N, CA, C and O atoms as a MOPAC input file, in Angstrom:
PM7 MOZYME 1SCF
protein

 N    -42.87100 1     9.64600 1   -12.31900 1
 C    -41.57800 1     9.09600 1   -11.95900 1
 C    -41.58400 1     7.60600 1   -12.26700 1
 O    -42.45100 1     6.87700 1   -11.78500 1
 N    -40.65300 1     7.16100 1   -13.04300 1
 C    -40.54000 1     5.74800 1   -13.37300 1
 C    -39.79600 1     5.01100 1   -12.26500 1
 O    -38.79500 1     5.49600 1   -11.73700 1
 N    -40.30000 1     3.84500 1   -11.93000 1
 C    -39.67300 1     3.04100 1   -10.88500 1
 C    -39.20200 1     1.74100 1   -11.50500 1
 O    -39.96300 1     1.05000 1   -12.18300 1
 N    -37.97300 1     1.42200 1   -11.27300 1
 C    -37.41900 1     0.16300 1   -11.75000 1
 C    -37.27800 1    -0.76900 1   -10.56000 1
 O    -36.39800 1    -0.58200 1    -9.72000 1
 N    -38.13100 1    -1.76000 1   -10.48600 1
 C    -38.08400 1    -2.68800 1    -9.36200 1
 C    -37.18600 1    -3.86600 1    -9.70200 1
 O    -37.49400 1    -4.67500 1   -10.57700 1
 N    -36.10500 1    -3.94100 1    -9.01200 1
 C    -35.20700 1    -5.07600 1    -9.14900 1
 C    -35.54100 1    -6.07100 1    -8.05300 1
 O    -36.00600 1    -5.66700 1    -6.98700 1
 N    -35.32000 1    -7.36200 1    -8.27900 1
 C    -35.59400 1    -8.33300 1    -7.21800 1
 C    -34.72200 1    -8.05900 1    -5.99400 1
 O    -33.61600 1    -7.53800 1    -6.13200 1
 N    -35.21200 1    -8.40700 1    -4.78500 1
 C    -34.43100 1    -8.14300 1    -3.57400 1
 C    -33.03300 1    -8.75000 1    -3.61900 1
 O    -32.10500 1    -8.22400 1    -3.00300 1
 N    -32.88300 1    -9.83600 1    -4.33500 1
 C    -31.56800 1   -10.47300 1    -4.41200 1
 C    -30.56000 1    -9.57700 1    -5.13800 1
 O    -29.35200 1    -9.74300 1    -4.97200 1
 N    -31.05100 1    -8.63100 1    -5.94000 1
 C    -30.18000 1    -7.67100 1    -6.62500 1
 C    -30.18600 1    -6.32700 1    -5.90700 1
 O    -29.13400 1    -5.70800 1    -5.74700 1
 N    -31.35700 1    -5.86900 1    -5.47300 1
 C    -31.48700 1    -4.52700 1    -4.89400 1
 C    -30.72700 1    -4.37000 1    -3.58900 1
 O    -30.02600 1    -3.37600 1    -3.40000 1
 N    -30.85200 1    -5.32400 1    -2.69600 1
 C    -30.21600 1    -5.18500 1    -1.38000 1
 C    -28.69100 1    -5.20700 1    -1.47800 1
 O    -28.04600 1    -4.31400 1    -0.93000 1
 N    -28.08500 1    -6.19400 1    -2.15400 1
 C    -26.61600 1    -6.14700 1    -2.25900 1
 C    -26.10700 1    -4.90000 1    -2.97300 1
 O    -25.05500 1    -4.37200 1    -2.61600 1
 N    -26.83700 1    -4.42600 1    -3.97400 1
 C    -26.41100 1    -3.21400 1    -4.67500 1
 C    -26.40400 1    -2.01600 1    -3.74400 1
 O    -25.47700 1    -1.20600 1    -3.77400 1
 N    -27.42900 1    -1.90000 1    -2.92100 1
 C    -27.49000 1    -0.78800 1    -1.96900 1
 C    -26.37700 1    -0.89100 1    -0.94000 1
 O    -25.75400 1     0.11300 1    -0.59400 1
 N    -26.12300 1    -2.09400 1    -0.45000 1
 C    -25.08100 1    -2.27000 1     0.56400 1
 C    -23.69500 1    -2.00100 1    -0.01100 1
 O    -22.84300 1    -1.42600 1     0.66600 1
 N    -23.46700 1    -2.41000 1    -1.24100 1
 C    -22.16800 1    -2.16200 1    -1.87400 1
 C    -21.95500 1    -0.66200 1    -2.05700 1
 O    -20.86400 1    -0.15300 1    -1.80300 1
 N    -22.99300 1     0.04300 1    -2.49500 1
 C    -22.81900 1     1.48400 1    -2.70400 1
 C    -22.57500 1     2.21600 1    -1.39300 1
 O    -21.80800 1     3.17800 1    -1.35600 1
 N    -23.21600 1     1.77400 1    -0.31700 1
 C    -22.97800 1     2.40800 1     0.98200 1
 C    -21.59700 1     2.05600 1     1.51300 1
 O    -20.94300 1     2.89400 1     2.13500 1
 N    -21.14300 1     0.82900 1     1.27800 1
 C    -19.86000 1     0.40200 1     1.85100 1
 C    -18.65600 1     0.98800 1     1.12100 1
 O    -17.52200 1     0.79000 1     1.55800 1
 N    -18.87300 1     1.69200 1     0.03800 1
 C    -17.75000 1     2.33900 1    -0.64500 1
 C    -17.08400 1     3.39000 1     0.22700 1
 O    -15.94300 1     3.77300 1    -0.03100 1
 N    -17.78400 1     3.86500 1     1.26300 1
 C    -17.18500 1     4.81800 1     2.19700 1
 C    -15.94700 1     4.22900 1     2.86600 1
 O    -14.98000 1     4.94700 1     3.12100 1
 N    -15.97000 1     2.93500 1     3.15000 1
 C    -14.83100 1     2.32000 1     3.83600 1
 C    -13.57700 1     2.40300 1     2.97500 1
 O    -12.51400 1     2.79100 1     3.46100 1
 N    -13.69500 1     2.04300 1     1.70700 1
 C    -12.54400 1     2.11300 1     0.81100 1
 C    -12.05800 1     3.54700 1     0.65700 1
 O    -10.85600 1     3.79300 1     0.56400 1
 N    -12.98100 1     4.48200 1     0.63000 1
 C    -12.61500 1     5.89200 1     0.53400 1
 C    -11.84200 1     6.34000 1     1.76700 1
 O    -10.88200 1     7.10300 1     1.65100 1
 N    -12.24500 1     5.87900 1     2.93800 1
 C    -11.54600 1     6.24100 1     4.17600 1
 C    -10.12900 1     5.69500 1     4.18600 1
 O     -9.19900 1     6.39100 1     4.59300 1
 N     -9.95800 1     4.46300 1     3.74500 1
 C     -8.61900 1     3.87200 1     3.69400 1
 C     -7.73900 1     4.64100 1     2.71600 1
 O     -6.58100 1     4.93100 1     3.01500 1
 N     -8.28200 1     4.97000 1     1.55500 1
 C     -7.50100 1     5.70200 1     0.55500 1
 C     -7.12800 1     7.09700 1     1.04900 1
 O     -5.98800 1     7.52800 1     0.87500 1
 N     -8.07200 1     7.80400 1     1.66000 1
 C     -7.77800 1     9.15700 1     2.15000 1
 C     -6.73500 1     9.13400 1     3.25400 1
 O     -5.85600 1     9.99400 1     3.29700 1
 N     -6.82600 1     8.16100 1     4.14200 1
 C     -5.83200 1     8.05600 1     5.21400 1
 C     -4.46300 1     7.72700 1     4.63700 1
 O     -3.45100 1     8.25200 1     5.10100 1
 N     -4.42700 1     6.86000 1     3.62700 1
 C     -3.15100 1     6.50700 1     2.99500 1
 C     -2.52300 1     7.70300 1     2.28500 1
 O     -1.31300 1     7.91400 1     2.36000 1
 N     -3.35200 1     8.48200 1     1.59900 1
 C     -2.82800 1     9.60600 1     0.82700 1
 C     -2.46300 1    10.81200 1     1.68300 1
 O     -1.40800 1    11.41700 1     1.49400 1
 N     -3.33400 1    11.15800 1     2.62000 1
 C     -3.17600 1    12.41600 1     3.34200 1
 C     -2.65000 1    12.26400 1     4.76300 1
 O     -2.28500 1    13.26000 1     5.38700 1
 N     -2.60200 1    11.05700 1     5.28300 1
 C     -2.11400 1    10.84800 1     6.64500 1
 C     -3.20900 1    11.00100 1     7.67800 1
 O     -4.32800 1    11.41400 1     7.37400 1
 N     -2.86000 1    10.65600 1     8.90700 1
 C     -3.84800 1    10.64300 1     9.98500 1
 C     -4.26000 1    12.03800 1    10.45200 1
 O     -5.31800 1    12.19900 1    11.06000 1
 N     -3.44600 1    13.02700 1    10.17700 1
 C     -3.69900 1    14.36900 1    10.70500 1
 C     -4.57600 1    15.23400 1     9.80100 1
 O     -4.95500 1    16.33600 1    10.19900 1
 N     -4.90300 1    14.77100 1     8.61000 1
 C     -5.61500 1    15.63300 1     7.65700 1
 C     -7.12400 1    15.63700 1     7.88900 1
 O     -7.69400 1    14.69300 1     8.43600 1
 N     -7.74100 1    16.71700 1     7.46100 1
 C     -9.19500 1    16.82900 1     7.54400 1
 C     -9.90800 1    15.87200 1     6.60600 1
 O    -10.99500 1    15.38700 1     6.91900 1
 N     -9.29600 1    15.59500 1     5.44400 1
 C     -9.90800 1    14.66800 1     4.48700 1
 C    -10.00400 1    13.27000 1     5.08100 1
 O    -11.02400 1    12.59500 1     4.94300 1
 N     -8.94000 1    12.84600 1     5.74000 1
 C     -8.96700 1    11.52600 1     6.36600 1
 C    -10.00800 1    11.48500 1     7.47700 1
 O    -10.72600 1    10.49600 1     7.62200 1
 N    -10.09000 1    12.54600 1     8.25100 1
 C    -11.07300 1    12.59500 1     9.33900 1
 C    -12.49300 1    12.54300 1     8.78600 1
 O    -13.34700 1    11.84400 1     9.33100 1
 N    -12.74800 1    13.27800 1     7.71200 1
 C    -14.08800 1    13.29900 1     7.12500 1
 C    -14.49400 1    11.92900 1     6.60400 1
 O    -15.64200 1    11.51600 1     6.76600 1
 N    -13.56100 1    11.22600 1     5.98100 1
 C    -13.92200 1     9.91700 1     5.44400 1
 C    -14.06600 1     8.87300 1     6.54300 1
 O    -14.86200 1     7.94500 1     6.40800 1
 N    -13.31700 1     9.00800 1     7.61700 1
 C    -13.48300 1     8.07700 1     8.73900 1
 C    -14.84700 1     8.28800 1     9.38700 1
 O    -15.50100 1     7.32200 1     9.78100 1
 N    -15.27500 1     9.52800 1     9.49900 1
 C    -16.61600 1     9.80200 1    10.02500 1
 C    -17.66400 1     9.19400 1     9.09300 1
 O    -18.69700 1     8.71000 1     9.55400 1
 N    -17.40400 1     9.21700 1     7.79000 1
 C    -18.30700 1     8.57200 1     6.83600 1
 C    -18.46600 1     7.09500 1     7.10800 1
 O    -19.56800 1     6.55600 1     6.99800 1
 N    -17.37900 1     6.43400 1     7.46100 1
 C    -17.43900 1     5.00700 1     7.78600 1
 C    -18.26300 1     4.79400 1     9.05300 1
 O    -19.00700 1     3.81800 1     9.15000 1
 N    -18.13900 1     5.68800 1    10.01200 1
 C    -18.91500 1     5.55700 1    11.24400 1
 C    -20.41200 1     5.73700 1    10.99100 1
 O    -21.24100 1     5.23700 1    11.75200 1
 N    -20.74700 1     6.44400 1     9.93200 1
 C    -22.15200 1     6.63400 1     9.56300 1
 C    -22.65200 1     5.45400 1     8.72800 1
 O    -23.85800 1     5.22500 1     8.63800 1
 N    -21.74000 1     4.71600 1     8.12800 1
 C    -22.08800 1     3.64800 1     7.19300 1
 C    -22.99700 1     2.58500 1     7.79700 1
 O    -24.02600 1     2.25500 1     7.20700 1
 N    -22.64900 1     2.05400 1     8.93400 1
 C    -23.42400 1     0.95500 1     9.51700 1
 C    -24.83700 1     1.39900 1     9.88200 1
 O    -25.78900 1     0.69200 1     9.55400 1
 N    -25.01300 1     2.54400 1    10.54900 1
 C    -26.38900 1     2.96500 1    10.81900 1
 C    -27.20700 1     3.22200 1     9.55000 1
 O    -28.43400 1     3.14000 1     9.59000 1
 N    -26.55800 1     3.52800 1     8.44000 1
 C    -27.27800 1     3.71400 1     7.18100 1
 C    -27.62800 1     2.36300 1     6.56700 1
 O    -28.71800 1     2.19800 1     6.02000 1
 N    -26.72200 1     1.40200 1     6.64900 1
 C    -26.97300 1     0.09600 1     6.03900 1
 C    -28.12700 1    -0.64400 1     6.71300 1
 O    -28.88300 1    -1.34200 1     6.03900 1
 N    -28.27400 1    -0.50500 1     8.01700 1
 C    -29.34600 1    -1.21200 1     8.71500 1
 C    -30.73800 1    -0.78600 1     8.23800 1
 O    -31.57300 1    -1.65300 1     7.98200 1
 N    -31.02100 1     0.51800 1     8.10900 1
 C    -32.33400 1     0.88700 1     7.55000 1
 C    -32.50700 1     0.47400 1     6.08700 1
 O    -33.62100 1     0.17500 1     5.65800 1
 N    -31.41500 1     0.45600 1     5.31700 1
 C    -31.51800 1     0.01300 1     3.92000 1
 C    -32.00200 1    -1.43100 1     3.87900 1
 O    -32.89600 1    -1.76900 1     3.10400 1
 N    -31.41300 1    -2.27800 1     4.71200 1
 C    -31.83600 1    -3.68100 1     4.75900 1
 C    -33.28800 1    -3.77200 1     5.21300 1
 O    -34.05600 1    -4.57200 1     4.67800 1
 N    -33.66600 1    -2.96400 1     6.19000 1
 C    -35.04200 1    -2.98600 1     6.69000 1
 C    -36.02900 1    -2.57000 1     5.59800 1
 O    -37.08400 1    -3.18500 1     5.44800 1
 N    -35.69000 1    -1.53300 1     4.83900 1
 C    -36.57100 1    -1.06800 1     3.76000 1
 C    -36.69400 1    -2.12500 1     2.67300 1
 O    -37.79100 1    -2.38000 1     2.17700 1
 N    -35.58200 1    -2.74100 1     2.29800 1
 C    -35.62700 1    -3.77000 1     1.25500 1
 C    -36.45600 1    -4.96000 1     1.72300 1
 O    -37.25600 1    -5.50000 1     0.95800 1
 N    -36.27100 1    -5.36800 1     2.96500 1
 C    -37.07100 1    -6.48000 1     3.48100 1
 C    -38.54900 1    -6.11100 1     3.57400 1
 O    -39.41300 1    -6.94100 1     3.28900 1
 N    -38.84700 1    -4.87800 1     3.97000 1
 C    -40.23800 1    -4.44000 1     4.08200 1
 C    -40.91000 1    -4.31700 1     2.71600 1
 O    -42.11900 1    -4.52100 1     2.60400 1
 N    -40.15100 1    -3.99100 1     1.68700 1
 C    -40.72800 1    -3.81700 1     0.35300 1
 C    -40.62400 1    -5.08100 1    -0.49200 1
 O    -40.85600 1    -5.04000 1    -1.70000 1
 N    -40.28500 1    -6.17600 1     0.12100 1
 C    -40.13600 1    -7.44300 1    -0.60200 1
 C    -41.41900 1    -7.81300 1    -1.34600 1
 O    -41.36100 1    -8.34200 1    -2.45600 1
 N    -42.57300 1    -7.53800 1    -0.74100 1
 C    -43.84600 1    -7.84800 1    -1.39300 1
 C    -44.03300 1    -7.05800 1    -2.68100 1
 O    -44.60500 1    -7.57500 1    -3.64100 1
 N    -43.56000 1    -5.81300 1    -2.71800 1
 C    -43.66300 1    -5.01700 1    -3.94000 1
 C    -42.91700 1    -5.69500 1    -5.08000 1
 O    -43.41200 1    -5.78000 1    -6.20400 1
 N    -41.72300 1    -6.17400 1    -4.77300 1
 C    -40.91700 1    -6.84200 1    -5.79400 1
 C    -41.61500 1    -8.10300 1    -6.28900 1
 O    -41.67600 1    -8.36800 1    -7.48900 1
 N    -42.13500 1    -8.87000 1    -5.34300 1
 C    -42.77000 1   -10.12900 1    -5.72500 1
 C    -44.03600 1    -9.89000 1    -6.53800 1
 O    -44.31300 1   -10.63700 1    -7.47600 1
 N    -44.81500 1    -8.85400 1    -6.19300 1
 C    -46.00800 1    -8.53300 1    -6.98000 1
 C    -45.63300 1    -8.09300 1    -8.39000 1
 O    -46.29300 1    -8.47800 1    -9.35500 1
 N    -44.58900 1    -7.29700 1    -8.51600 1
 C    -44.15100 1    -6.83900 1    -9.84000 1
 C    -43.67600 1    -8.01200 1   -10.68400 1
 O    -43.92900 1    -8.05100 1   -11.88800 1
 N    -42.99700 1    -8.95700 1   -10.07200 1
 C    -42.51800 1   -10.13200 1   -10.80200 1
 C    -43.68300 1   -11.02200 1   -11.23000 1
 O    -43.64100 1   -11.61200 1   -12.31000 1
 N    -44.71800 1   -11.12600 1   -10.40300 1
 C    -45.83700 1   -12.00400 1   -10.73700 1
 C    -46.67300 1   -11.44400 1   -11.88600 1
 O    -47.36600 1   -12.20000 1   -12.56900 1
 N    -46.61700 1   -10.13000 1   -12.10800 1
 C    -47.36500 1    -9.51400 1   -13.21000 1
 C    -46.71100 1    -9.75400 1   -14.56200 1
 O    -47.36600 1    -9.64100 1   -15.59800 1
 N    -45.45600 1   -10.07500 1   -14.56100 1
 C    -44.73200 1   -10.23800 1   -15.83600 1
 C    -45.09300 1   -11.52800 1   -16.51500 1
 O    -44.57800 1   -11.82400 1   -17.59300 1

């Protein structure tokens, strides 16, 4: 398995942006289908899951910071 190590300054914001796309999806689903639809409910639940997911992502990126720095020093 090939691993592409990006510096933490790139990896962490990229992960947070991809997780936070749930919020935009929830707003769009609520706008399109209304408050009573199952699609809107599902995407709102996704937003409620977003924050607990983002916190471990930040923790993992901070914990693996040494891996990134070692990979950069080898170049």
